[in-house]
C-alpha positions as CSV (number, residue, x, y, z in Angstrom):
1,M,13.0,40.1,4.3
2,K,15.0,38.7,2.0
3,K,15.3,35.5,4.0
4,L,11.8,35.4,4.5
5,V,11.2,35.2,0.7
6,L,14.1,32.6,0.3
7,L,12.4,30.5,3.1
8,F,9.0,31.0,1.0
9,I,10.4,29.6,-2.1
10,M,12.2,26.8,-0.3
11,I,8.8,25.6,1.2
12,L,6.9,26.0,-2.0
13,S,9.9,23.4,-3.8
14,F,8.9,21.0,-1.6
15,L,4.8,21.2,-2.3
16,V,3.5,20.4,-5.8
17,Y,-0.5,21.8,-5.7
18,A,-1.9,19.7,-8.7
19,K,-4.6,21.6,-10.5
20,T,-6.7,19.4,-12.5
21,D,-9.6,19.9,-14.2
22,Y,-11.4,16.8,-13.9
23,T,-14.5,17.7,-16.2
24,G,-12.1,17.0,-19.1
25,N,-12.6,14.3,-21.9
26,F,-9.7,12.1,-20.9
27,K,-8.7,9.2,-22.5
28,T,-9.2,5.4,-21.9
29,I,-6.1,3.4,-21.5
30,K,-5.7,0.4,-23.8
31,Y,-4.4,-3.0,-22.6
32,K,-4.7,-6.7,-23.7
33,K,-5.5,-9.4,-21.2
34,E,-2.2,-11.9,-20.9
35,I,-3.2,-14.7,-17.9
36,V,-5.6,-15.5,-15.8
37,I,-5.4,-17.1,-12.7
38,K,-8.7,-19.1,-10.7
39,E,-8.9,-21.5,-8.0
40,N,-8.5,-25.0,-8.9
41,S,-7.7,-28.4,-7.1
42,Q,-3.9,-27.5,-6.1
43,F,-5.2,-23.9,-3.9
44,I,-7.3,-21.7,-3.1
45,F,-7.0,-18.0,-2.3
46,V,-7.7,-17.4,1.4
47,N,-8.3,-13.6,2.4
48,P,-6.0,-12.5,-0.1
49,S,-4.2,-8.8,0.8
50,E,-1.4,-8.1,-1.1
51,I,0.2,-9.1,-4.4
52,R,3.7,-8.6,-6.0
53,I,5.9,-9.6,-8.3
54,D,9.6,-10.7,-8.2
55,N,12.8,-10.0,-10.6
56,N,11.9,-12.9,-12.5
57,G,8.4,-11.8,-13.1
58,D,6.6,-14.5,-10.6
59,I,3.6,-13.8,-9.1
60,F,3.0,-13.8,-5.1
61,I,-0.1,-13.3,-3.6
62,M,-0.5,-13.1,0.3
63,G,-3.3,-14.7,2.2
64,K,-4.2,-15.9,5.5
65,K,-1.5,-18.4,6.2
66,Q,-0.6,-17.8,2.6
67,L,2.1,-16.6,0.7
68,L,1.1,-18.4,-2.7
69,R,3.7,-18.2,-5.7
70,F,3.1,-18.6,-9.6
71,S,5.2,-18.4,-12.3
72,R,4.8,-15.7,-14.8
73,K,2.8,-17.6,-16.9
74,G,0.5,-18.5,-14.0
75,K,1.3,-22.0,-13.0
76,Y,1.1,-22.6,-9.3
77,M,4.5,-23.3,-7.6
78,G,3.5,-23.8,-4.2
79,N,3.1,-21.9,-0.7
80,L,5.8,-20.4,1.0
81,F,4.2,-20.0,4.6
82,K,5.3,-22.6,7.1
83,Y,3.2,-22.7,9.8
84,G,4.7,-22.4,13.6
85,Q,7.0,-20.7,15.9
86,G,10.3,-22.0,14.9
87,P,13.1,-20.7,12.7
88,G,11.7,-19.9,9.5
89,E,8.3,-20.8,10.6
90,L,5.1,-17.8,10.8
91,L,1.9,-17.8,12.7
92,N,0.4,-14.9,10.5
93,I,1.9,-12.3,7.5
94,E,1.3,-8.6,7.9
95,S,3.1,-7.8,4.4
96,F,6.1,-8.9,2.3
97,V,8.6,-7.1,0.1
98,F,11.7,-8.3,-2.2
99,Y,15.3,-7.7,-2.7
100,K,16.9,-9.7,-5.6
101,D,16.4,-13.0,-5.3
102,L,15.1,-12.8,-1.3
103,V,11.8,-12.4,0.0
104,F,11.3,-10.5,3.4
105,I,8.0,-11.5,5.3
106,N,6.8,-9.4,8.2
107,Q,5.1,-11.2,11.3
108,F,3.2,-8.6,13.1
109,I,2.6,-10.5,16.6
110,P,4.8,-11.6,18.0
111,H,6.8,-9.3,15.3
112,K,9.5,-11.1,13.6
113,I,11.2,-10.7,9.8
114,V,11.7,-14.2,8.1
115,C,13.8,-14.1,5.0
116,Y,13.6,-16.8,2.3
117,K,14.9,-17.3,-1.1
118,T,12.1,-16.7,-3.7
119,N,12.3,-20.7,-4.1
120,G,11.2,-21.2,-0.4
121,K,14.7,-21.8,0.9
122,F,15.0,-20.4,4.2
123,I,17.8,-17.8,5.1
124,K,17.5,-16.2,8.4
125,E,14.9,-14.2,10.6
126,F,15.6,-11.4,12.9
127,R,13.4,-9.4,15.3
128,A,13.3,-5.4,15.7
129,K,14.4,-4.2,19.3
130,K,11.3,-2.3,18.9
131,S,8.2,-4.1,17.7
132,M,7.2,-2.3,14.3
133,Q,4.1,-3.1,12.3
134,K,4.5,-2.2,8.7
135,L,7.6,-3.3,6.3
136,L,7.9,-1.1,3.3
137,I,11.4,-2.0,2.0
138,C,14.4,-3.9,2.2
139,D,18.0,-4.3,1.0
140,K,21.2,-5.8,1.7
141,E,21.7,-4.5,5.3
142,K,18.4,-3.4,6.7
143,C,14.3,-3.1,6.0
144,L,12.3,0.3,6.0
145,M,9.4,-0.2,8.6
146,L,6.7,1.9,10.1
147,K,5.4,2.1,13.7
148,Y,2.5,3.6,15.2
149,E,2.2,5.5,17.9
150,I,-1.1,5.8,19.7
151,P,-1.3,9.4,21.8
152,F,-2.5,8.1,25.0
153,D,-2.1,11.5,26.8
154,K,-4.9,12.8,24.5
155,I,-7.7,10.1,25.3
156,K,-10.4,12.0,27.3
157,N,-13.5,10.0,26.3
158,K,-14.7,6.8,25.7
159,I,-14.6,7.0,22.2
160,S,-11.9,9.8,20.6
161,N,-11.4,10.5,17.2
162,L,-7.3,10.9,17.1
163,D,-4.4,11.8,14.8
164,V,-1.9,8.8,14.9
165,K,1.4,8.9,14.4
166,W,3.3,6.7,12.1
167,N,7.3,7.2,12.5
168,M,9.4,5.4,9.9
169,Y,12.8,3.5,10.8
170,K,15.7,2.0,9.7
171,V,15.6,-1.8,11.1
172,F,19.2,-3.5,10.6
173,F,19.5,-7.3,10.7
174,D,20.7,-7.9,13.7
175,G,17.6,-6.1,15.2
176,T,19.1,-2.0,16.0
177,F,17.1,0.7,14.4
178,V,17.4,4.1,13.4
179,K,14.5,6.4,13.5
180,Y,14.1,8.7,10.6
181,N,13.1,12.6,11.0
182,V,10.0,12.0,9.1
183,Y,6.4,11.0,10.3
184,F,2.8,10.5,8.9
185,L,-0.6,11.1,10.5
186,S,-3.8,9.4,10.0
187,K,-6.9,9.4,11.7
188,W,-7.9,6.6,14.2
189,V,-11.1,5.8,16.5
190,I,-9.7,5.2,19.8
191,F,-11.8,3.0,22.7
192,K,-11.2,3.2,26.2
193,G,-12.5,0.8,28.6
194,E,-12.4,-0.8,31.8
195,R,-10.0,-3.2,30.7
196,G,-7.5,-1.1,28.4
197,V,-7.5,0.6,24.9
198,G,-8.7,-0.4,21.7
199,A,-8.4,1.2,18.1
200,N,-9.5,0.9,14.5
201,E,-7.8,3.0,11.6
202,I,-10.2,5.5,9.6
203,E,-7.5,6.5,7.5
204,K,-5.6,3.2,5.8
205,V,-1.9,3.6,4.7
206,R,-1.6,3.4,1.3
207,Y,2.2,3.2,-0.4
208,C,4.1,1.9,-3.3
209,Y,7.9,2.4,-4.4
210,Y,10.4,2.9,-7.1
211,K,13.1,0.2,-6.8
212,N,14.7,1.4,-3.8
213,K,14.9,5.2,-4.7
214,Y,11.4,6.5,-3.8
215,L,8.7,5.6,-1.6
216,Y,5.1,7.3,-2.2
217,I,3.1,7.2,1.0
218,A,-0.7,8.4,1.9
219,T,-1.9,8.2,5.2
220,N,-5.2,10.9,4.7
221,R,-8.2,10.7,3.6
222,K,-7.7,13.9,1.4
223,Y,-5.7,13.8,-1.6
224,M,-2.2,14.2,-0.3
225,I,1.0,11.9,-1.3
226,N,4.4,12.5,0.2
227,I,7.5,11.2,-1.8
228,F,10.5,10.1,0.4
229,D,13.8,10.0,-1.4
230,L,15.6,7.1,0.0
231,D,19.1,8.1,-1.1
232,S,18.5,11.8,0.8
233,E,16.2,10.2,3.3
234,K,14.0,13.1,3.1
235,I,10.6,14.0,2.0
236,I,11.2,15.9,-1.5
237,Q,8.0,16.5,-2.3
238,T,4.3,16.5,-1.3
239,I,1.2,16.2,-3.7
240,K,-2.0,18.2,-3.1
241,K,-4.9,18.5,-5.1
242,D,-8.4,19.6,-5.2
243,F,-10.7,17.1,-5.2
244,V,-14.4,16.2,-4.5
245,S,-14.5,13.4,-2.3
246,V,-17.0,10.3,-3.0
247,K,-19.6,9.9,-0.9
248,I,-20.1,6.1,0.5
249,K,-23.7,5.3,-0.5
250,N,-23.9,1.7,1.3
251,K,-22.5,2.4,4.8
252,K,-23.5,-1.1,6.3
253,D,-19.7,-2.3,5.7
254,Y,-18.4,0.8,7.1
255,Q,-19.9,1.2,10.2
256,K,-17.7,0.3,12.9
257,R,-17.5,1.0,16.8
258,G,-17.1,4.8,16.9
259,F,-17.4,6.0,13.5
260,V,-19.3,6.0,10.5
261,K,-17.4,6.6,7.7
262,E,-18.9,9.2,5.2
263,Y,-16.5,9.5,2.2
264,Y,-13.9,7.0,0.6
265,D,-10.2,8.0,0.8
266,D,-9.7,10.2,-2.0
267,I,-6.9,7.9,-3.1
268,Q,-7.5,4.0,-3.6
269,K,-4.7,2.9,-4.7
270,M,-0.9,3.6,-6.1
271,I,1.2,1.8,-8.4
272,V,4.2,2.5,-10.4
273,V,3.6,1.9,-14.4
274,N,6.4,2.1,-16.8
275,K,8.1,4.5,-14.7
276,Q,5.5,6.6,-14.0
277,L,3.4,6.9,-10.5
278,W,-0.4,5.9,-11.3
279,V,-2.7,7.1,-8.5
280,F,-6.0,5.4,-8.6
281,T,-8.8,8.0,-7.3
282,S,-12.0,6.9,-5.5
283,K,-13.8,8.2,-8.8
284,V,-15.0,5.2,-11.1
285,N,-17.3,5.5,-13.6
286,K,-19.6,2.8,-14.7
287,N,-19.1,3.0,-18.3
288,R,-15.4,4.6,-18.5
289,G,-13.7,3.0,-15.6
290,I,-11.2,4.3,-12.9
291,L,-10.3,7.7,-13.1
292,I,-6.6,7.7,-12.6
293,D,-3.6,10.7,-12.3
294,R,-0.4,9.9,-13.7
295,Y,2.7,11.8,-12.4
296,S,6.8,11.7,-13.4
297,L,8.6,9.8,-10.6
298,K,9.6,12.9,-8.9
299,G,5.9,13.9,-8.6
300,K,5.3,16.1,-11.6
301,Y,1.9,15.7,-13.0
302,I,1.5,14.1,-16.2
303,D,-2.3,13.5,-16.8
304,S,-5.5,11.9,-16.1
305,V,-6.9,8.9,-17.7
306,F,-9.6,6.0,-17.3
307,L,-8.8,2.4,-16.9
308,K,-12.0,0.3,-17.6
309,I,-11.8,-3.0,-15.8
310,K,-14.7,-5.6,-16.1
311,G,-15.6,-6.1,-12.5
312,I,-14.6,-2.5,-11.8
313,E,-17.8,-0.5,-11.6
314,S,-18.2,1.4,-8.6
315,S,-15.4,2.8,-5.7
316,S,-16.9,0.2,-3.7
317,D,-15.9,-2.7,-6.0
318,L,-12.6,-0.7,-6.6
319,K,-11.5,-0.7,-2.8
320,Q,-12.0,-4.4,-2.5
321,T,-9.6,-5.0,-5.7
322,I,-5.8,-5.4,-5.1
323,F,-3.5,-4.1,-7.6
324,T,0.4,-4.1,-8.2
325,A,2.3,-3.7,-11.5
326,K,5.7,-4.6,-13.0
327,E,6.9,-2.5,-15.9
328,K,4.1,-2.2,-18.5
329,N,2.1,-4.9,-16.7
330,I,-0.5,-4.5,-14.1
331,Y,-1.8,-7.5,-11.8
332,V,-5.3,-7.3,-10.7
333,M,-6.4,-9.4,-7.8
334,F,-10.3,-9.5,-7.6
335,N,-11.2,-10.3,-4.2
336,N,-14.8,-11.6,-4.5
337,E,-15.7,-14.7,-2.7
338,D,-17.7,-15.8,-5.6
339,N,-15.0,-15.4,-8.4
340,M,-11.6,-15.1,-6.7
341,R,-9.0,-14.5,-9.5
342,V,-5.9,-12.7,-11.0
343,E,-5.6,-10.9,-14.3
344,K,-2.3,-9.8,-15.8
345,I,-2.8,-7.2,-18.0
346,K,-0.5,-5.1,-20.2
347,I,-0.4,-1.8,-21.2
348,I,-0.4,-1.1,-25.0
């Protein structure tokens, strides 16, 4: 009996069930706008999908055949993307991360990782001995990556909605890898045809990290965040919360072969701001802004706040906007074809 009680306590220690009264009169975050980056004769944004800040404060924006670099003041400094199939060249970019003065760039098909200095000088490239999809974190000897595993044995119909497992790996620079004893599930729609199998993600992988210490990852439509400690190589906490999902009003953009998405993912974005985890929920009030839950780095709930940003008035607007942060600065990439721009704001 004592062993059962102890086991129950241990399970609870890894799960934080955050109860929040969303009817409260939460405060609105104050900030000042510091820089705005707009397209000009030197560059245009082509399907931007990710923005990151290096240790010097330089701004890097990933797009189609682009890894644009800007100074901390917003001055354009060039495109690191080098098209081709030779050493240091790329056909596409899936994701990129920094380690000190290095940038690691992941090419999905065909798989390889290219490493440059942040000034664009080519250093090396390598391939995992098993093709990987998502690059999460790199350090001086390895990278942390995700690989999805489609359960082909469970495909019974022409169209199936299935849980797909994302396994996590350490990939060393010589291509060898080690599989972690953790995985994450997300819902996919699988199409089975005469010529093979196709797939679409219903639930997107969303993640951010704090230095090379904690990885925060959400793969479920419902409100759930796993905190992975890179030192212990374990999930140290899972945050769950009662959350009334926001219904999608205009479904035209969400109608894909095999399913129609009814609700937005409860968690839209995650960033680390001034040593706090900020979770952008799908609740957007036209007058007050985005409802954000704030946690300590280890996942203890702090409070909920509104962040009002001009141009984000709905859940649909939020879904299309890209965020990152460094210390007290938040960088917002407005992915609107008529007015693509980056704004740097400082929390005060």
